[in-house]
VEXDREN-2710 file (C-alpha; in Angstrom, 1 decimal):
% VEXDREN-2710
k/r/px/py/pz
1/UNK/89.5/90.5/-54.2
2/UNK/92.2/92.3/-52.0
3/UNK/95.8/91.5/-51.6
4/UNK/95.0/90.3/-48.1
5/UNK/92.1/88.0/-49.4
6/UNK/94.5/86.6/-51.8
7/UNK/97.2/85.8/-49.3
8/UNK/94.8/83.9/-46.9
9/UNK/93.3/81.8/-49.8
10/UNK/94.4/78.2/-49.9
11/UNK/96.4/78.5/-46.8
12/UNK/96.9/74.8/-46.0
13/UNK/98.0/74.2/-49.4
14/UNK/100.5/76.9/-49.5
15/UNK/101.8/75.9/-46.2
16/UNK/102.5/72.3/-47.3
17/UNK/104.5/73.6/-50.4
18/UNK/106.4/76.2/-48.3
19/UNK/107.5/73.2/-46.1
20/UNK/108.8/71.5/-49.1
21/UNK/110.5/74.5/-50.4
22/UNK/112.3/75.0/-47.0
23/UNK/113.6/71.6/-47.3
24/UNK/115.1/72.2/-50.6
25/UNK/113.0/69.6/-52.3
26/UNK/111.6/71.9/-55.0
27/UNK/114.6/73.4/-56.5
28/UNK/118.4/73.9/-56.1
29/UNK/119.4/76.8/-58.5
30/UNK/120.8/80.1/-57.4
31/UNK/117.5/81.8/-58.6
32/UNK/115.4/79.4/-56.7
33/UNK/112.3/81.6/-56.5
34/UNK/112.5/82.2/-60.3
35/UNK/112.9/78.5/-60.8
36/UNK/109.9/77.6/-58.6
37/UNK/107.8/80.4/-60.1
38/UNK/108.4/79.0/-63.7
39/UNK/107.5/75.6/-62.6
40/UNK/104.2/76.8/-61.0
41/UNK/103.4/78.9/-64.2
42/UNK/103.8/75.8/-66.3
43/UNK/101.0/74.1/-64.4
44/UNK/98.6/77.0/-64.8
45/UNK/95.4/76.4/-67.0
46/UNK/95.1/78.8/-70.1
47/UNK/92.4/80.9/-68.4
48/UNK/94.9/81.9/-65.5
49/UNK/95.8/84.9/-67.6
50/UNK/92.2/86.1/-67.4
51/UNK/92.0/85.8/-63.6
52/UNK/91.3/89.6/-63.3
53/UNK/89.4/89.7/-66.7
54/UNK/85.8/91.1/-66.2
55/UNK/84.3/88.2/-67.9
56/UNK/85.8/85.6/-65.6
57/UNK/83.1/84.2/-63.2
58/UNK/83.6/84.8/-59.5
59/UNK/83.6/81.1/-58.8
60/UNK/86.3/80.4/-61.5
61/UNK/88.4/83.2/-60.2
62/UNK/88.4/81.8/-56.7
63/UNK/89.5/78.3/-58.2
64/UNK/92.4/80.0/-60.0
65/UNK/93.5/81.9/-56.8
66/UNK/93.6/78.6/-55.1
67/UNK/96.1/77.5/-57.7
68/UNK/98.6/80.2/-56.5
69/UNK/101.3/79.3/-53.9
70/UNK/101.3/82.7/-52.4
71/UNK/103.2/81.4/-49.5
72/UNK/106.3/82.0/-51.5
73/UNK/105.9/85.6/-51.2
74/UNK/106.4/85.4/-47.5
75/UNK/109.5/83.0/-47.9
76/UNK/111.1/84.9/-50.8
77/UNK/109.7/88.3/-51.7
78/UNK/106.7/89.7/-53.6
79/UNK/108.6/90.5/-56.7
80/UNK/110.5/87.7/-58.6
81/UNK/114.2/88.4/-59.2
82/UNK/115.7/87.1/-62.3
83/UNK/119.4/86.8/-63.4
84/UNK/118.8/89.7/-65.9
85/UNK/117.5/91.8/-63.0
86/UNK/120.4/91.1/-60.7
87/UNK/122.7/91.8/-63.7
88/UNK/121.2/95.2/-64.2
89/UNK/121.6/96.2/-60.4
90/UNK/125.1/94.8/-60.1
91/UNK/126.1/96.4/-63.5
92/UNK/124.6/99.7/-62.4
93/UNK/126.8/99.8/-59.3
94/UNK/129.8/99.4/-61.6
95/UNK/128.7/101.9/-64.2
96/UNK/128.0/104.6/-61.5
97/UNK/131.0/103.7/-59.5
98/UNK/128.8/103.4/-56.4
99/UNK/130.0/102.2/-53.2
100/UNK/127.2/99.8/-52.5
101/UNK/123.3/99.1/-52.7
102/UNK/121.2/100.4/-50.0
103/UNK/117.8/98.5/-50.0
104/UNK/114.9/99.9/-48.2
105/UNK/112.1/97.6/-47.3
106/UNK/114.3/94.6/-47.7
107/UNK/111.9/92.1/-46.0
108/UNK/113.9/88.8/-45.4
109/UNK/116.8/89.9/-47.7
110/UNK/116.1/87.6/-50.5
111/UNK/117.1/90.2/-53.3
112/UNK/120.0/91.6/-51.2
113/UNK/121.3/87.9/-50.9
114/UNK/121.4/87.6/-54.7
115/UNK/123.0/91.0/-55.3
116/UNK/125.6/90.3/-52.5
117/UNK/126.4/86.9/-54.0
118/UNK/127.8/89.0/-56.9
119/UNK/130.4/90.6/-54.8
120/UNK/128.5/93.8/-54.3
121/UNK/128.3/95.2/-50.9
122/UNK/124.5/95.5/-49.7
123/UNK/123.2/97.5/-46.7
124/UNK/119.6/96.2/-46.1
125/UNK/117.0/98.0/-44.0
126/UNK/113.4/97.4/-43.0
127/UNK/111.1/98.5/-40.3
128/UNK/111.7/96.2/-37.2
129/UNK/108.8/93.9/-36.8
130/UNK/107.5/93.3/-33.3
131/UNK/107.4/89.4/-33.8
132/UNK/111.1/89.3/-35.1
133/UNK/112.3/87.7/-31.8
134/UNK/109.3/85.3/-31.8
135/UNK/109.6/83.9/-35.3
136/UNK/113.4/84.4/-35.9
137/UNK/113.8/80.6/-35.8
138/UNK/110.9/79.9/-38.2
139/UNK/111.2/82.6/-40.7
140/UNK/113.6/82.2/-43.5
141/UNK/116.2/85.1/-43.6
142/UNK/118.3/85.1/-46.7
143/UNK/120.5/88.1/-45.7
144/UNK/121.1/90.3/-42.7
145/UNK/118.5/93.0/-42.7
146/UNK/118.9/95.9/-40.1
147/UNK/115.8/96.5/-38.4
148/UNK/115.1/100.3/-37.8
149/UNK/112.8/101.5/-35.0
150/UNK/111.7/104.6/-36.8
151/UNK/111.6/106.4/-40.0
152/UNK/114.0/109.1/-38.6
153/UNK/116.6/106.4/-37.8
154/UNK/116.4/105.2/-41.4
155/UNK/116.8/108.6/-42.8
156/UNK/119.8/109.4/-40.8
157/UNK/121.5/106.3/-42.1
158/UNK/120.6/107.2/-45.7
159/UNK/121.8/110.7/-45.5
160/UNK/125.3/109.4/-45.3
161/UNK/124.9/107.3/-48.5
162/UNK/125.7/109.9/-51.1
163/UNK/127.6/107.3/-53.3
164/UNK/125.2/104.4/-53.1
165/UNK/122.4/103.1/-55.4
166/UNK/119.1/103.3/-53.5
167/UNK/116.8/100.3/-54.1
168/UNK/113.3/99.8/-53.3
169/UNK/111.2/96.6/-53.7
170/UNK/107.7/96.8/-52.5
171/UNK/108.8/98.8/-49.3
172/UNK/105.1/100.2/-48.6
173/UNK/101.9/98.1/-48.0
174/UNK/98.8/100.2/-47.9
175/UNK/96.8/97.6/-46.3
176/UNK/98.8/97.9/-43.1
177/UNK/96.6/101.0/-42.5
178/UNK/93.1/100.7/-41.1
179/UNK/91.5/102.6/-44.0
180/UNK/93.4/100.6/-46.5
181/UNK/96.1/103.2/-47.4
182/UNK/99.3/104.3/-45.8
183/UNK/99.9/107.9/-45.4
184/UNK/103.1/109.7/-46.6
185/UNK/104.6/110.3/-43.2
186/UNK/104.6/106.6/-42.5
187/UNK/105.7/105.5/-46.0
188/UNK/109.4/104.2/-46.1
189/UNK/109.6/105.1/-49.7
190/UNK/108.9/108.8/-49.1
191/UNK/111.2/109.1/-46.1
192/UNK/113.9/107.2/-48.0
193/UNK/113.8/109.4/-51.1
194/UNK/113.7/112.6/-49.0
195/UNK/116.9/111.6/-47.3
196/UNK/118.8/110.0/-50.1
197/UNK/121.5/112.2/-51.8
198/UNK/122.8/109.8/-54.4
199/UNK/122.4/109.6/-58.2
200/UNK/120.5/106.4/-58.9
201/UNK/117.4/104.7/-57.8
202/UNK/116.2/101.2/-58.5
203/UNK/112.5/100.7/-58.2
204/UNK/111.0/97.1/-58.3
205/UNK/107.2/96.8/-58.6
206/UNK/104.3/98.9/-60.0
207/UNK/104.4/102.4/-60.9
208/UNK/101.9/104.8/-62.2
209/UNK/101.1/105.0/-66.0
210/UNK/103.4/102.2/-67.1
211/UNK/100.7/100.9/-69.4
212/UNK/100.4/97.5/-67.6
213/UNK/97.6/98.0/-65.2
214/UNK/97.9/98.3/-61.4
215/UNK/96.0/97.7/-58.3
216/UNK/93.1/99.8/-57.5
217/UNK/92.2/102.3/-55.7
218/UNK/94.2/104.9/-57.7
219/UNK/96.7/104.6/-60.5
220/UNK/99.8/104.2/-58.4
221/UNK/100.0/100.3/-57.7
222/UNK/100.7/99.0/-54.3
223/UNK/104.5/99.2/-54.3
224/UNK/105.4/102.8/-53.4
225/UNK/103.3/105.7/-52.0
226/UNK/101.9/108.3/-54.4
227/UNK/104.1/111.0/-53.1
228/UNK/107.2/108.9/-53.6
229/UNK/106.4/108.5/-57.3
230/UNK/105.8/112.2/-57.8
231/UNK/109.0/113.1/-56.1
232/UNK/110.7/110.3/-58.2
233/UNK/109.5/111.6/-61.5
234/UNK/110.1/115.3/-60.5
235/UNK/113.8/114.8/-59.6
236/UNK/114.9/111.7/-61.6
237/UNK/114.4/110.4/-65.0
238/UNK/113.9/106.8/-66.0
239/UNK/116.7/105.3/-68.0
240/UNK/115.8/101.6/-68.0
241/UNK/112.8/99.3/-67.5
242/UNK/112.9/95.6/-67.2
243/UNK/109.8/93.4/-67.1
244/UNK/109.7/90.7/-64.4
245/UNK/107.8/87.6/-63.9
246/UNK/104.6/88.7/-62.1
247/UNK/101.9/87.1/-60.1
248/UNK/98.6/87.3/-62.0
249/UNK/97.5/90.1/-59.5
250/UNK/100.6/92.2/-60.2
251/UNK/102.6/93.8/-62.8
252/UNK/106.1/94.2/-61.7
253/UNK/108.9/96.1/-63.6
254/UNK/112.5/96.8/-62.4
255/UNK/113.2/100.4/-63.4
256/UNK/116.4/102.4/-63.0
257/UNK/116.2/106.1/-62.4
258/UNK/119.0/108.7/-62.6
259/UNK/118.9/112.2/-60.7
260/UNK/118.1/115.0/-63.3
261/UNK/120.0/118.1/-63.6
262/UNK/117.8/121.0/-62.6
263/UNK/118.2/124.4/-64.1
264/UNK/116.4/127.9/-64.2
265/UNK/115.5/129.9/-67.2
266/UNK/113.6/133.1/-67.1
267/UNK/112.4/132.4/-63.6
268/UNK/111.2/129.1/-64.7
269/UNK/112.4/125.6/-63.4
270/UNK/113.5/123.0/-65.9
271/UNK/115.2/119.6/-65.9
272/UNK/117.9/118.7/-68.5
273/UNK/118.0/115.0/-69.7
274/UNK/120.7/114.2/-72.2
275/UNK/119.4/112.6/-75.4
276/UNK/121.3/109.4/-74.8
277/UNK/119.5/109.0/-71.5
278/UNK/115.9/109.4/-72.8
279/UNK/113.7/106.4/-73.2
280/UNK/112.0/106.1/-76.6
281/UNK/108.6/107.9/-76.6
282/UNK/107.1/106.1/-79.6
283/UNK/105.7/102.8/-78.6
284/UNK/102.6/100.7/-79.0
285/UNK/101.0/97.6/-77.5
286/UNK/101.1/94.6/-79.7
287/UNK/97.4/94.9/-80.7
288/UNK/98.0/98.4/-82.0
289/UNK/101.6/98.1/-83.2
290/UNK/100.2/98.0/-87.0
291/UNK/99.1/101.7/-86.5
292/UNK/102.6/103.0/-86.3
END
């Protein structure tokens, strides 16, 4: 079942819940989305964890999908921000002495609003939507998001951000293309990383080879384009990973990446990562931890 099919499942039920959320009836906390998400999870049956398990009958799978209030994705964001996640982003700005956070693919600005509420300056960008003027009064906007008309316009803005932290939260959607995939030339993530001159990148969503499973086809997940992920691993090294609450069809992690020092030795190119910036290589899933 594709993401598009999941999003249209249970449309009337989601619409009614979204209306209650808009009225503030379902939560009042600063991290409203996380609060609502945890409440929803508490109502899940035990077999919700097996929604994507091969042994789950298709009829039961559809019943489980109906229990998901996916309308929250449109109202808030695909990835669910937690206090710990916002702590990481704002703490990184202070640690790096960065001027601000630049978020690409900011959607309706929900993540940006939580970061800005901590006193951190945020510049949020997304591709301008054709229906922005039509639904501005209906669509909840949490923070001012600057709509860019083209990738070139976004790259020009990013090239001047050499002292900012670049943040990307589900900036690319492969299902926007006719063939189910989005090409590198039209991927916001690729253009952003090509233009970015700063030291730190925050990636929110799915990445290749994180050991948690991702959406097919391919091992890349549906958050950022494969070319972006290759560029990220080539020029940056991961220094932090924080697991986020995830929808049953996603495996979201907030990861922090620092630009690597590149050196040449005997006509070969290397990157240098200080020992204190290397993530542990020895690890095991719970079912295999006894082997270590």
